[in-house]
C-alpha positions, 0 to 999 in steps of 0.5 A, spaced: 481 522 530 487 526 531 494 526 528 497 524 534 492 518 535 494 516 528 501 517 530 501 513 536 497 507 534 500 505 527 499 497 530 491 498 529 493 501 521 495 494 518 493 491 513 496 484 512 499 481 506 497 473 505 500 467 501 494 468 497 495 475 495 502 473 493 500 467 488 494 473 485 499 478 485 504 473 480 498 471 476 496 478 475 503 480 473 503 474 467 496 476 465 499 483 464 504 480 459 499 476 455 501 469 458 496 464 458 494 462 466 489 457 465 493 451 466 496 454 473 488 455 475 485 450 472 480 447 478 481 452 482 475 456 482 477 461 487 482 464 482 478 462 476 473 467 480 477 473 481 481 473 475 475 473 470 474 480 474 480 482 472 480 480 464 473 481 463 470 486 467 476 491 469 480 490 462 483 498 463 487 495 469 491 491 465 491 496 459 498 500 459 495 506 454 499 512 455 501 510 463 507 507 465 505 500 469 510 498 474 509 492 478 513 491 485 514 498 485 519 501 491 520 507 494 526 509 499 525 516 501 529 520 504 526 525 509 528 528 515 534 524 517 529 517 516 528 513 510 521 511 509 520 506 505 514 502 502 512 497 496 506 497 491 503 491 488 502 495 482 503 503 480 500 506 474 502 513 472 503 518 467 504 525 467 497 527 470 496 522 475 499 516 479 494 510 481 496 505 486 493 498 486 494 492 491 490 486 492 489 483 499 485 476 501 481 479 506 473 481 507 472 488 504 474 494 509 470 499 510 472 506 506 473 510 512 477 505 516 482 505 510 482 512 509 485 512 516 489 506 515 497 508 516 499 504 510 494 507 506 496 514 508 504 513 507 503 509 500 499 516 498 504 521 501 510 517 498 508 517 492 506 525 492 512 526 494 517 522 491 514 523 484 511 530 485 505 530 483 499 534 486 495 530 492 489 530 487 492 527 482 494 521 486 489 515 488 489 508 491 485 502 489 484 495 494 482 489 490 479 485 496 480 477 493 473 474 496 470 467 495 466 469 489 469 475 486 473 481 486 471 487 490 474 494 488 474 500 493 478 506 490 480 512 495 482 519 492 487 523 495 487 531 496 491 537 499 488 536 506 490 529 507 497 530 504 498 536 510 495 532 515 499 526 514 506 530 513 504 533 520 504 526 523 510 524 519 514 530 522 512 528 529 514 521 528 521 523 525 522 528 530 523 523 535 529 520 537 530 512 537 537 508 538 540 505 532 537 498 533 530 501 534 531 506 527 533 499 524 526 496 526 523 502 524 525 501 517 523 494 517 516 495 520 515 500 514 517 495 509 512 490 512 518 485 514 516 486 521 510 487 525 508 494 528 508 491 535 515 488 534 518 495 532 514 497 538 517 492 543 524 494 540 524 501 543 527 501 550 523 504 556 527 510 560 525 512 567 523 519 567 
C-alpha cells in the first residue's frame, strides 16, 4: 500500500477504545502496585481469565527491572508547525529499548493489518522521535481481551517503517488547514473525536 493511500484513509486505520479497555487498564494498574483486585473481579470470569494471564503467564509485563514503567504516558510532539499527540496505556523504557503496550477488547487483528494501522504507526513514530530511540529499539504490543484469554501480538519497528511514515506525516503536515480544522485534527490524534468527524470539519473549496 502506498504512503499516499495510507495518508488519505486514516478512518480505516483506527482501533477503538471501549469501556472494557478502560476497566481492564485500571485493574492492571492496581496489580502493578501490588493491590488485590480479586474482590473487584469476583464473579466476573471474563476479567479473571484475562488478568490471570497477566499475573501468572506474563509476569515480565509487571516487573519493572531496570526500566521505567509509566501508565497513561502522553506525547505532545511539535513537528513542522503542528502538534502530534498520542497516549499510551503503558510504556516501559530503558536506555536500550522502548516497549509500548495497549489493551483492546476486540477479536485479535491480523498482524499485517496492525502493521499498516495509522494509530500503530503514529505511536511508534512518536516514541522514536520524542525519546530519541533508534527505530529497531522500539516495539508495540497489543493485548486483545477476549472472553477466555488474553491474546498478545507484538510488532517490531525498523528504519524502513520509520522513513515511510515520516513521508506520510510530512505530507500530512504540509497541507494547509483552517484553524477550526486544525483544532479538530489535534482532537482526532488524541482519540477524542473520530477521523470521520475531523474530515467532515474540513470545508470544501471550488477549484
